[in-house]
C-alpha positions in Angstrom: 74.8 10.7 52.1 75.3 7.4 50.3 73.2 8.6 47.4 75.3 11.8 47.2 78.5 9.7 47.1 77.1 7.5 44.3 76.1 10.6 42.2 79.6 12.1 42.6 81.3 8.8 41.8 79.1 8.4 38.6 80.0 11.9 37.5 83.8 11.1 38.0 83.5 7.9 35.9 81.7 9.8 33.1 84.3 12.6 33.2 87.1 9.9 33.0 85.4 8.1 30.1 85.2 11.5 28.3 88.9 12.0 28.8 89.5 8.5 27.5 87.5 9.2 24.4 89.4 12.3 23.6 92.7 10.4 23.9 91.4 8.0 21.2 90.7 10.9 18.7 93.6 11.9 16.5 93.9 14.6 13.7 95.4 12.6 10.9 95.5 15.4 8.5 93.5 18.6 7.6 89.8 18.0 7.9 90.2 14.3 9.0 89.7 12.9 12.5 90.5 9.3 13.3 88.5 7.7 16.2 90.1 4.5 17.5 87.6 2.0 19.0 88.1 -1.5 20.6 87.1 -4.4 18.3 84.1 -6.3 19.3 82.7 -3.8 21.8 79.8 -1.6 20.9 81.2 1.9 21.1 79.3 5.2 21.5 81.6 8.3 21.5 80.8 11.9 21.2 83.3 13.6 19.0 83.7 17.4 19.2 83.6 19.3 15.9 84.3 23.0 15.1 83.3 24.7 11.9 85.9 27.5 12.3 86.7 30.5 14.4 85.4 32.9 11.7 81.9 31.4 12.2 81.7 31.7 16.0 78.6 34.0 15.9 77.0 32.7 12.7 73.8 30.5 12.4 75.8 27.4 11.6 73.9 24.2 10.6 75.5 20.8 10.3 74.8 17.9 7.8 76.2 14.3 7.6 77.1 12.9 4.2 75.0 15.7 2.6 71.9 14.9 4.6 70.3 17.0 7.3 70.7 15.6 10.8 67.6 14.9 12.9 67.2 16.5 15.3 69.0 19.6 13.8 72.6 20.2 14.9 73.4 23.8 15.2 76.3 25.9 16.4 79.9 26.5 15.5 81.1 24.0 18.1 79.1 20.8 18.5 79.5 17.2 19.5 78.3 14.3 17.3 77.6 10.8 18.5 79.6 8.2 16.6 78.3 4.6 17.1 80.6 1.7 16.3 82.0 2.1 12.7 79.5 4.8 11.7 81.7 7.7 10.9 81.1 10.1 8.0 81.6 13.5 6.3 80.2 16.3 8.5 79.7 19.6 6.8 78.8 22.9 8.3 76.7 25.4 6.4 75.4 29.1 6.9 71.9 28.2 7.9 69.8 25.1 6.9 70.0 25.8 3.1 73.1 28.1 3.2 76.5 28.0 1.7 79.0 25.3 2.6 81.6 26.6 5.1 83.8 23.7 6.2 83.9 20.0 6.8 85.4 17.2 8.9 85.6 13.6 7.9 85.5 11.1 10.9 87.1 7.7 10.1 87.1 4.7 12.4 90.2 2.6 13.2 90.1 -0.6 15.3 92.3 -0.6 18.2 94.5 -2.6 18.2 94.6 -2.4 14.4 95.1 -6.1 13.7 92.0 -7.1 11.9 93.1 -6.0 8.4 90.3 -6.7 5.7 91.0 -4.0 3.1 94.3 -5.3 1.6 95.4 -8.8 0.7 98.8 -10.2 1.6 101.6 -11.0 -0.8 103.4 -14.4 -0.1 106.3 -13.7 2.2 106.0 -9.9 1.8 103.1 -8.9 3.9 100.5 -6.4 2.7 102.9 -4.2 0.8 105.5 -5.2 -1.8 108.3 -2.8 -2.5 111.2 -3.1 -5.1 113.8 -1.0 -6.7 115.7 -1.7 -10.0 119.0 -0.1 -8.7 120.5 2.1 -6.0 119.6 5.5 -7.4 116.9 5.9 -4.7 113.8 5.3 -6.7 111.5 2.5 -5.5 108.0 1.4 -6.1 105.5 -0.1 -3.6 102.3 -1.9 -4.5 99.3 -3.4 -2.7 96.2 -5.4 -3.6 92.6 -4.6 -2.5 90.5 -7.5 -1.3 87.6 -8.3 -3.7 85.1 -7.1 -1.2 86.9 -3.7 -0.7 87.7 -2.9 -4.4 86.5 0.6 -3.9 88.8 1.4 -1.0 90.7 4.7 -1.4 94.1 5.8 -0.4 93.9 8.7 2.0 97.5 9.3 2.9 101.0 7.8 2.3 104.0 8.6 4.5 107.6 7.6 3.5 110.6 8.8 5.5 114.1 7.8 6.4 115.7 9.1 9.6 112.8 11.6 10.0 113.4 13.1 6.5 110.4 12.9 4.2 110.7 11.0 0.9 108.6 12.4 -1.9 106.2 10.0 -3.5 103.6 10.0 -6.3 100.5 7.8 -6.2 99.9 5.6 -9.3 96.8 6.5 -11.3 94.8 3.4 -10.2 95.7 3.9 -6.5 97.3 0.5 -6.2 100.9 1.6 -6.0 103.3 4.5 -5.5 106.6 5.7 -6.8 109.1 7.3 -4.4 112.5 8.9 -4.8 115.0 8.9 -1.9 117.6 11.6 -2.5 120.4 9.8 -0.7 123.5 9.2 -2.9 123.7 5.6 -4.2 127.3 5.3 -2.9 126.4 6.2 0.6 126.2 3.4 3.2 122.6 2.9 4.4 122.4 3.5 8.2 118.7 4.0 8.5 115.6 2.1 7.3 112.9 3.6 5.1 109.6 3.7 7.0 106.6 3.4 4.7 103.0 3.7 5.8 99.8 3.8 3.8 96.4 4.9 5.2 93.5 3.5 3.2 89.7 3.6 4.0 86.7 1.7 2.9 83.6 3.9 3.7 84.3 4.9 7.3 86.8 2.2 8.1 90.4 3.2 8.1 93.3 0.8 8.2 97.1 1.7 8.3 99.8 -0.6 6.7 103.4 -0.2 7.5 106.5 -1.6 5.9 110.2 -0.9 6.9 113.3 -1.8 4.8 116.7 -0.9 3.7 116.9 -0.1 -0.1 119.5 -2.9 -0.4 116.9 -5.4 0.7 114.4 -4.6 -2.1 116.8 -4.0 -5.0 115.8 -6.4 -7.7 117.8 -6.3 -11.0 115.7 -6.0 -14.1 115.7 -8.9 -16.7 119.1 -9.5 -18.2 119.7 -7.7 -21.5 120.6 -9.3 -24.9 120.7 -13.0 -23.9 122.1 -14.9 -26.9 123.7 -18.1 -27.9 126.7 -18.8 -30.2 128.2 -22.0 -31.4 125.3 -24.0 -30.0 126.7 -24.1 -26.5 128.0 -20.6 -25.5 125.6 -18.3 -23.8 126.3 -14.6 -23.2 124.3 -11.7 -21.8 124.7 -8.1 -20.7 124.0 -6.3 -17.4 120.4 -4.9 -17.2 120.3 -1.4 -18.8 118.8 0.0 -15.6 121.4 -1.4 -13.3 123.7 1.1 -11.6 127.2 1.8 -12.9 130.1 1.2 -12.7 129.5 -2.5 -12.7 132.8 -3.0 -10.8 131.2 -1.2 -7.8 127.7 -2.5 -8.3 128.6 -6.1 -9.1 126.1 -8.8 -10.0 126.4 -12.6 -9.8 124.3 -15.0 -12.0 122.5 -18.2 -11.4 122.5 -20.4 -14.4 120.3 -23.3 -14.7 119.4 -26.0 -17.4 116.0 -27.8 -17.3 114.3 -30.1 -19.7 112.5 -28.6 -22.6 108.9 -27.8 -21.7 109.6 -27.2 -18.0 109.7 -23.7 -16.3 112.9 -22.3 -15.1 111.6 -22.6 -11.5 111.3 -26.3 -11.9 113.1 -28.4 -9.3 113.7 -31.1 -11.8 116.9 -29.5 -13.2 119.7 -31.0 -15.4 122.4 -28.6 -13.9 122.6 -25.6 -11.7 125.6 -23.2 -11.2 126.6 -19.7 -10.2 129.1 -17.3 -12.0 130.1 -13.7 -12.0 130.9 -13.7 -15.7 128.4 -12.7 -18.3 129.1 -16.0 -20.4 128.5 -19.5 -19.7 129.3 -22.6 -21.8 126.9 -25.6 -21.4 128.5 -29.0 -21.7 125.6 -31.6 -21.5 124.6 -34.5 -23.7 120.8 -33.6 -24.2 120.3 -31.4 -27.3 116.8 -30.3 -26.2 116.7 -28.1 -23.1 116.1 -24.7 -21.7 118.9 -22.5 -20.5 117.9 -20.2 -17.7 119.8 -17.2 -16.1 119.0 -14.6 -13.5 121.0 -11.9 -11.5 121.5 -11.0 -8.0 123.5 -8.2 -6.3 126.6 -10.2 -5.2 127.3 -8.1 -2.2 123.9 -8.1 -0.5 122.4 -11.4 -1.7 119.1 -9.5 -2.2 116.2 -10.5 -4.5 116.9 -12.3 -7.8 115.8 -10.9 -11.1 113.2 -12.8 -13.1 114.5 -15.6 -15.2 115.7 -15.0 -18.7 115.7 -18.1 -21.0 116.8 -19.7 -24.2 115.0 -22.7 -25.7 117.4 -25.1 -27.5 116.1 -27.8 -29.8 118.7 -29.5 -32.0 119.0 -27.1 -34.9 116.9 -24.2 -33.4 117.6 -21.8 -30.5 115.1 -19.1 -29.4 116.1 -16.5 -26.8 
């Protein structure tokens, strides 16, 4: 009686484990299954595969990554053993040397997915950096692969706001993406953009997510036509890509003077000021210096543009 009880208990545990395994299998997209496994624990999971309803009574034979499986795996509906991170591309064929019928890629994602090794981090930005030149709805996101995962490929990108999909186009090198939100630039933002990239290196899959309001990532382009007159009066124009009218999409400008030879980011400054005008008169004694100016949305205090500069040296000025 005790032996019978142990057998029934073991069968129940196996059934529960099987149910748990199925809960950790997700269909990410057509022909792609994602298996979530715990980090640091040797996992062995049987994953069910189906070649297709049309091949129910056909002599279906399976291959993994183009190679025959030993012992042979046959049948329209099968289970394959996935050990640890060893996923792959399972193809089904009509007989051992027959035509290709269908395929399923099994990718492995660590659960919880907090051991990211495929992408590097940007300082203060996380793994994804997003920016926009204005409020017309276009934005660009970029990422950097780690040197040891340089061949990692983007599998899927999702961008949406308030459950509405945002169309995107992947850059040719797979390291960035352009998206266009159709919302009117004069409309108040009530919902954030949710952006997710799925990228895999061999069978390892990692998902990276970033959420933001467009106003948080709008960075004006470099200021246009920076020039100097009368040796002291500097002037510039709004960036050509900035939204109009400028009375509605106003900018404020940080102006800064540093010693000649120093970068605009230098903390060793001669003077520092803020203005909403597109002109600024410098009244300082040194006749060798660098004049720096950059722009920022005055209503959101978002990211600054990159510095524009003029180098002043007695009788010469270079902008």
